[in-house]
C-alpha positions in Angstrom: 22.7 36.4 10.1 23.4 35.3 13.7 24.5 32.0 15.1 21.2 31.3 16.4 19.5 31.6 13.1 22.1 29.4 11.5 21.5 26.6 14.2 17.8 26.8 13.8 18.4 26.3 9.9 20.6 23.3 10.7 17.9 21.8 12.8 15.2 22.4 10.2 17.5 20.7 7.6 18.2 17.6 9.9 14.6 17.3 10.8 13.8 17.3 6.9 16.3 14.8 6.2 15.2 12.6 8.9 11.6 12.8 7.8 12.7 11.9 4.2 14.6 8.9 5.3 11.8 7.7 7.4 9.3 8.1 4.4 11.6 6.3 2.1 12.0 3.5 4.7 8.4 3.1 5.2 7.7 3.0 1.4 10.4 0.3 1.0 8.8 -1.7 3.8 5.3 -1.4 2.5 6.3 -2.4 -1.1 8.8 -5.1 -0.1 8.0 -8.7 -1.5 7.8 -10.1 1.9 4.6 -8.2 2.5 2.8 -9.4 -0.5 1.0 -12.3 1.3 -0.2 -9.9 4.1 -1.6 -7.5 1.3 -3.1 -10.2 -0.7 -4.9 -11.4 2.5 -6.0 -8.0 3.4 -7.3 -7.2 -0.1 -9.8 -10.1 0.3 -11.3 -8.7 3.6 -14.0 -6.8 1.8 -15.1 -10.1 0.1 -15.1 -12.0 3.3 -18.6 -13.2 4.4 -20.0 -13.1 7.8 -18.7 -16.7 8.6 -15.2 -15.5 7.9 -15.1 -17.5 4.7 -13.9 -15.9 1.6 -15.7 -17.1 -1.6 -13.9 -19.0 -4.4 -13.2 -16.9 -7.5 -16.2 -18.2 -9.4 -18.7 -17.3 -6.6 -17.4 -13.7 -6.4 -19.5 -10.9 -7.6 -18.0 -9.3 -10.8 -18.7 -6.0 -12.6 -19.3 -5.7 -16.1 -15.6 -4.5 -16.7 -14.2 -7.8 -15.1 -16.6 -9.9 -17.3 -15.5 -8.1 -20.5 -11.9 -8.6 -19.5 -12.7 -12.4 -18.7 -14.3 -12.9 -22.1 -11.4 -11.3 -23.9 -9.1 -13.7 -22.1 -11.2 -16.7 -23.0 -11.2 -15.7 -26.6 
């Protein structure tokens, strides 16, 4: 094994460590509690109507599974 091969391995290891740290940093940033409001707001985008208004909960369409869950909660 030559010095050039060893240096290439060191570079590969360094890049892998940097990528793992970057991934963990982005994961922590995305799941931080500071981002909750932004994600809640983004989750309502599909429900937004053409006028930019988000309908109240009682006006939102619900699927059968949501109705069944709501009925169990009310019981």
